[in-house]
N, C-alpha and C positions, 0 to 999 in steps of 0.2 A: 130541530133537535141538535144539541151540541155534539161535535165530534171529538171533544177533548176527553181525557181520562181523569178519573178521580183518584187522588192520593190522600191517604189518611196520615195525619200528623200526630205527634205525641200528645198534644193538648186536646185531642179529640176532634179537632176541626178537620175539614177536608180542603184540598186545593186542586183546582183544575189546571192541567198542563197539556201541552201538545203530545199526541201519541209518539212514542219513541224517545221522548225527552230523557235526559240523563239525570242522575242525582245532583250533579253540579248545576244543571240548569234549574232544577227545583230549588236549590239553595239560592240561586240568583233571583228567582221569582219571589222569594220571601224577603230578601234584603241584600243590598250590595255588600254590607259588612259580613253577613253570613257566607256569601259566596267567596269573599276574599279569605276568610279564616277557615273555611271548610276543609277537612282532612279526608274524611271518608263518610260512608253512610251505613246505618243499620237498616237493612231492608228485610222486612218480615222476620226480624230476629237474628239475621246473619249480617255480619259486617263485610261490606264490599267497597270496591273502588268507587270514587265519585263519577267515573266514566260509565258506570253500569246503567243500562237502559231500564226504564221503569214501565210497569204494566198497570192496567186499571185495577184498582182495589188494593194496591200495595200499601203497606204501612211503613213509613219512612221516618227515620230520625237522623238528622244531619249532625255529624260529629266534628268537633273542633279540638284544639289542643287542651281545652278545659276538661274534656272527657277523659278519664284515666285510661280507658281501653285503647286510646290512640297512641299512647307512649310505645307500645309494642310495635305498632305500624311504623312509627318513626324509626325505631331501632332496626327493624327489618329492612327498611329502605336504606338506612345508613350502612347496613352490612353489604348491600349490593354496590353502593358507592365505594366502599372500602375495597371490595374485590376488584372492581373496575380499576381503581387507582393502582392496586398491586400489579395487575396485568399490564397497565401502561408502563410502570417502572421496570417490570421484569417480564418481558414478552414471552418467555418460555414457561411462565407459571401456569399451572393447570389448577382449576378450582374443584373443590369437593363440596362440602356442605357449609351453610352459614346461617344457623338458627339464632333466634333471640333466646336469651337465658335470663334468669333473675338478675336485674340491675344492668343488663347490657346485651351484648351479642358477641359472636365470634365467627370466623371463617377459617376453613382449613385449605391449605395450598400444598401442591407438589411443585417445588421450585428446584429443578435438578442442578442448576449452576450457582445457587446462592443460599446461604444459611441466614435466615432472618435474625436480627438482634434488636435490642432497644435503640440502637443508633439509626435503624431504618425507620422507626415509627414517625419521627418528625417529617421525614421526606414523604412518607405515605400520607400523612395528614395534610401536608402542603398540596399534594396532588388531589386529595379529596376536596379541599377548598376550591380548587379550580373547577372541579365537576359541579360543586354546589353553585358556584357563580354562573355556570353555563345553564342552570335551570333545566337540566335534562328531564324530559317527561318519562313517566313509567307507563308503558302500554302493555296490556294483557292480551295474549294471543293463545288460542287453542291450537294444539299441534295436530294438524290434519293427517300428515304422512309421517308416522313414527319411523318407518324404515329409512326413509330419505334423510331424516334428521340424524338417525344413528350413524349412517354412512358419513355424513358431514362431520359429526363429532369425532368419530374415529380417525378421519383424515387429519383433523386438527390436533389429535393427541389428547382430547378431552375424555380420557378413559373413565373417569369417575362419573362425569355427567352421563356418559353412555350407559354405564351400569345402572344408574338411577332411573334413566328413561326406560330401560328394559324392564326394570322392576315395577314401574308404575304405568306401563304402556296401556294396560287394560282399564285404568282409572281416569281416563280423559285428562292426561297431564297438560298443564298450561305453562307458558313461557312468558316471562316479563322482559320486555325490551326497553332499554334506555335509549331515548332518541334525542339527538342534538340537531337543532335547526331542521327538524323533520326527517333526519337520517338516522338509521339504526347504528348505534356505536357499541353496544354491549348487551348481553342477555344471560339469563340463567333460568332454570326451572324453578317454579314457585307457585304456591297456591294464592299468595297475596293475602290481603290487599296491601297497596302501597300508597304513599303520599302522592299528590298530583305531579309534583316535580321536585328535583333535588334541591331547589332553593329553600324548601322548608327545613332542611337539615342545617341548623346554624350553631348548635352547641354539642360538640362531640369530642371524645378523647380516646386515643389508642393507649391501652394500658400495659400490655405485656405480650410476650411471645412464649410459646410452649410447643412441645412435641405432642402429637396425638396420632394413634394408630387409626388407619382407615376403618371405619365401622366399629371402632373401639376394640378391635380384635388384634391381639399381640402377634398373630401369625401374618397379619397384613403389613403393608408398607407404613413406615412412620412418616406422617405429614407434618407440616408446619402450621401452627395455629396462631392467630392474632386475636387477643381479647380486647374488647373496646366497649364504650358506653356512649349513650346520646341522651340528651334531654331537650325539652322544648325551649328552655331559655338558659342563659349563661349562669344565672344565679343558682339554679338547681344543680347545674353541672359543678359549679364551684363548691357548693355544699357537699355534694357527693364525693368529690375528690378530697375534701377536708376529712370526711368520714373515713375514706380509705387510708389517709395518713394516720388517723387515730387508730384504725384497725391494725395497721402495720406496727405501730408502737405497742399495741396490746396483743399481738400474735402470741398465743400461748406457747408455741415452740420456741420463739425468741426469748420470752420471759422465763421459760424453763431453764435455758442456758444461764441466764443472769441469776436466777434464784435457786438453781439446782433442784428442780421439781421432779422430773421424770426423764427416762431415756428409752430409746428403742434400738437394740443392738443387733448387728448382723448375725452374731453368734446365736441369738435367740430366734430371730426371724421377724420380718416386717409385720406390723400391725399387732405386735405383742408387747405390752407396756411393762416397763420396770418402774414402779413407784418408788422414788427416793424418799428418805425420811421426812423431808419437809412436806411434800404433797401427801404422804401417807398419814400425817397428822391431820391434814384437812379432811382426808377421806374418813379417818377415824371419828372426827367430830360429826361429819355428816351421817355416818352410820349410827352413832350414838343417838342423834336426833331421830333418825329413821326408826330405830328399835323402840325408843320411848313412845313416839307418837303412834306406832302401830299397835302396841299393847294398850295404850290409852283408848284407841278407837276400835278395840274388840277383835284384833287379828291374833291368830296363832302363828308362830314363826317355825318354819320347817327347813330342812336341808336335804338336798337330793344329789345323786351321783353326777359326774361330769359326762358320762356316756351310758349308752344302753343298746340293747340288741336292735337290729334293724326292724324286727317284728313290731316293736313299740311305735316306730315312726311310720310303719305301714298302716297301723290302726288309726293314727292321728291324721294321716294324709300327707305328711311331710315328704315322704319318698316320691309321692306323685306330683306334688305341687311346689316343692322346695328343694328338690334333689340337687340342683346345681350349686346350692349354697351350703351344702353339708360336707363334713369331713368323715370319710369312712376309715375304719380300723379293722385289721384282721387280728382279732384277739385269740380266737380258737379256729382250728382247721374247719374250713367250709362254713364258718359262721361270721357274718359281718356285724360289727358294732359301729355306732355312729356317735361322734362327739355332739353333745346336745346343742342344737341351735336355739332351743326354747325350753322353758321349764314346765309348761302347762301339762304335758302328758304325765309327768311324775306326780303333780299335784292331784290329777284326776285319779291316779292309782291310790294315793293316800286316802282320798275321799272314799274310794270304793272298798277300802280295807275293812270297813265296818258299816253296819246298818244305820240309816238316818231317818228320823221322823221330821215332819214339817215343823215340829216344836224346836228342833235343833237348828233350823235354818234362820238366817243366813250363816254359813260357815265362811269365815274370811281367813285365807291361808296365804302367808307371805314368806318370801325367801330372797336373800341377797345371793342370787344364783349366777355363777359365771357360765356364759355360753360362748359358742364358737361358730363363726360364719365365714364362709369362703368368699372373701372380697377380693376383687382384682387388685393387683399391686398398684396399678396406676390410680386407683381411687382412694388409697389409704392416705390419711392426713392427720398427723399428730395424734391427739386424743379424740378427735372428732369422728374419725372413721377408722376402726381397727378390726382385727380378726378375732380377738378374744376380749370379752368385756363382761362386766357384772351388771345385771339388771336388778333393779329394786322391784322385783316381780311380785304380783299377788293375784290370786284367783278367788272369786267370791261365788259360792254356790247358794242359790236362793230359789224361791218359788216365783212363778210369773207375776204374782202380785207384789213382790218385794223389789224388783230390779230397778224401778224408777227411783225409789228412795235411796237405794244403794249408790246409784249414779250421782244423786244429789250429794251424798256423803263424800264420794270421791272428789267431786268438783270442789267442795269445801276444803278438803284435805290439800288439794293442789293449790287452791287460792291461799290458804294459810302458809303453805310451804314457800311459795314464790314471794309472798310478802316478806317473809323472813330474810330473803336474799335481795330485797329491794328490786324485784323484777315484776313487770307487768306481762300480759300474755294476750295472744290472739287464739281463736278457736276455729278448727275446721272439722266438718263432718264428712267422712269418706265412706262411699257406698260400695255396693257389690262389684267386684272386678270381673273381667271376662271369664277367668277360670276360677271356679269355686267349688266347695263341697256343700252338700245339703240341699234342701228343697227351697224353691222360690218363696213358698208361703212363709217359711221360717225367716228367710232373709228380709222379706217385707215387714214381718213383725219386729225384727231386730232394728231395722232402720227407723220404723215408726217409733219404737221405744226410745231410741237415742234422741230423735227429734223432740219427742214429748218432754224428755228430761231437760233438754237444753231450753226449750221454750218455757217450761214451768219455772226455771231459774232466771228467766229473762236475759239469757246470754245470747249475744249476737254471734253468728257463726257464718263462715264461708262453706259452701257446698263443694266438695272435691269428688266429683263423679268418678266411680270405677277404681278408687285407690284404697279400698278396704283390704283387710287380710283375706286369705282364701277361705277362712272359716267364719268370718263375721265382719260387719261394718264397724267403724271406730270413730271416736272423737279424739282429735289431736290438739294438744296445747303447744303453741309456738311461743316460747318465752322471748321477751324483748330485753336486750342488754342495755348498758349505759349509753351506747351510741346508736341505739335504735335498730340493731340487727336482730333477726329472729333465729332461734335455735330450736330444733325439735326436742321436746322434753316429754311431758306426761302424755299417756294414751289410755283411753278406755275402749275396750272392744266388747260388744255384746254378742254372745255366742249361744245359739240354740242347737248347733250342729255337733260339736265335739262331745258334749254329754251323751248324745245318741250313739255316736261311734264307739264310745267307751262303755255304753250300757249303764250309765249312772242312774240311780234311783233314790227316791225317798218315799216314805209312807205318808200319804195324805190323810186329812181328817176322816175321810170315809173308809179308810183302810186300804185304798187302792194304791198301787205303785205308780209313781209319776216321775218324769224326767226333770231334773232341776235345770234352771237357766244358769249359765256361767258367765261371769264378767272377768275378762283379763284386764289388768291395769298395771301401769308403772307410774310413779310420781316424778322421779328424776329422769327416767328413760334408761340411761346407763350411767354408772358412776364415772366412767372415762369421759364421755361426752359432756356430762354435767360439770365435771371438774375443769375441762377445757373452757366451757362457757363461763364458769366462775372466774377463772384466771383472767380472761379477756374483759369480762364485765367489771371486775375490780382493778384491772390493769396490774394485777399481781399484788395489790395492796389489800389483802384480805381484812375483813373486820376482825376486831381483837379476838372474839371467841373462836374464830377459825384460824387465826394467824399461827404459823408454825412456831414462831418465836414471838412472845407477846411483849417482852420488855428487854432492853439491853442496858445493863449497868455499866457506866463509864467512869471509872476512877481516874482522876486527873493525873495522879502520880503514884508511885509505889507506896508512899506513906499513907495513902487512902485505901489501900487494898484490904486491910483488916476489917474496917467498917463496911466496905463494899461486900466483903465475903459474908458478913453477918446478915446484911440485907438480902443477899442472894439466897442464903439458907432459909430465911424467914419466908421469902416469897415462894420458894420450892415447897415448903411445908404447907403453904396455903393453896397448892395445886396450880400455881402460875408457871407457865413456860417462860423461863427467864434465862438469860445468859450474862456472863460478865466478861468484858473485854479488858484483860489484864496485860495486853501487849505494851511494849515500850514505844508507843506511838503517841503523837500529839492528840489532845482532846478533840480538836476539829477533825482530824483524820478519822478517828474512831466514830464520831457522829456521822460523818459522810458515809462511812462504810455501812452503818446501821440504816441510814436513809436509803442507800442503794439496795439494801436487802428488804426495804419497805416494812421495817419493824414498827409497830404502833407507838411504842413509848421508849424514849431514851432518858436514862436517869443518871445525871451527872453528879459526882460526889467529890467535893473538895473540902478545904478547911472549914468554910462557913457552914456547909451542910452537916459535917460531923458535929460541929459545935451546937447546931440547932436540932440535931437528930432528925434531919429532913433530907429531901431529895430535890435537886433542881430538875424539874420535869419538862421535857420537850415532847410534844405530841406530833405524830406524823400528819402533815398537811396543815398544822396550826402553828408550829414553831414553839417558842418558849411560853410555858404556862406559868411558871413561877415555883417558889419553894413550897413543898407540901410535906407534912410530917410523914414519916415512914409508915406508921400504922394506918394513918388516914388514907394514904395512897393505896396501900394494899387492900384495904376494905373497899374502896371505890372501884379498884380494878377487878376484884372478885365479883362485885355486884354487876359490873359491865359484862364480865364473862358469863356469869350464871344466868343473866337475863338476855343473853345474846344481843347485847348492844342497846337494849331499851333504856338502860341507864348508863351514862358514861362518866368517866373520872372528871 
């Protein structure tokens, strides 16, 4: 009888190995190439180090750099290498935390005698390369004696590591040790897994430095953070760095300064946006589209107050589950009011203000409602994260038999809208969070309903466990911009709970009173964030129908002003947003100015144009188009604007 153990492989086959063999040894038994390229192993559904010992009956999948889940392992290991390099260069540096994040990783440091700057990053990279060349191994160790380690950490001044160890002492904390030539050279607490050795880390870049409060708490000490990224190969790193350069050019805050789009003033407060005339036009066009489409799709439009008594938010559950994010106001003595963080309680009260029959449902109620949420000042970012913003909010009240079709309708609405802005999207389904209102049975019904709706539409989605709202699961649409970045946009939330809390009813076919199902949904998310995404997606060069200024008339000299003015008036009469540059500057200077402002069309007028009753048309991104009759150009431009770019001049 064999004394070997049986391991199940992904292809359904089994393999016999020696008892106590590691995942690395299993990889070697399959092929030398797999052993050489192996990074980690998925053992019974959990990703672990290759050094993990295997047991009889384990199901094992060997992972290489071709498996997307290993990129996070690489970055986590690169973070440890970076922290070690920093402590080599700055021996007084103490480490805090160093997690992976989307597209990279960071580490926080307390360096009492040095302030990190961009000039330090090449030196740290150089030291990291030395550690990479040393091929230091990553060894996982269980901490047997927590008290002994705490004493050691405090003696070394590693106060942040000591605090973390105390916090996780009851959860069997583990330590990862970097070993060079068999000797311990560095360590930090970590769940892992890690790459087998530092030699796997070949393509990395330190990106920037920043300040960060310990634990994100403004009452704690400010630490120094280094942001970085890593990829499996240099081509991927190069492409990512190119994307970052593009993103820097497209930064909506930078473009706002160039194009005079918005501002956030100290006198008003952080996270509160002033929309300047140019961006206000973009917003107006988006709102016009929004209103037209909602009425076409059977919505009624409502408006609700910016604040309400605390009692309303007690009923909805916000004071219990969302209290830290709300602004309280003392409007009357001993009576608290709250600036609304959401619009849904108001819409439920509008629904409740009259009786409803199943024949009336669904009722689709929409509002461009401005809400206020208490965001930490350190998290605020241009238009992307603010404290006051306008949601293109809607709530649909329907019967249990109607909500799947309503979700289909919303998905089609989202799809039509994002196509209008030349954006694709990805979809996530977020399920019940740890803290929630309502019964589990209703949550299960809601999650199943959202899954059914997505699957019936044949939409691929990622499952985002535990990230639903406190009152219901949700579908999130992450729009993709011109350089491949994702932005949070549309959301659909299926809610069986709040209609119960507000005692909403409708009369069913048999005369009984039933509770409606409610769908919460936004298409843009917030006008602020969507505007920020659009600025970066288009790099400030809005399509003509959205552009604050759609055409610039450029008379070559003063003698051409009279004809230019007649064209200007005619275009204005046709609803075109047009300007005339009558300054005493050269034609080339005026054209450059219009190009810098990213105006879609520049219309040059000189002697030839006046004689022919035409315009010398230059189009943004295309250059000189040629001579076009005034009426012909105006007609074509009107069509382009009215069809939102489906037909162009």
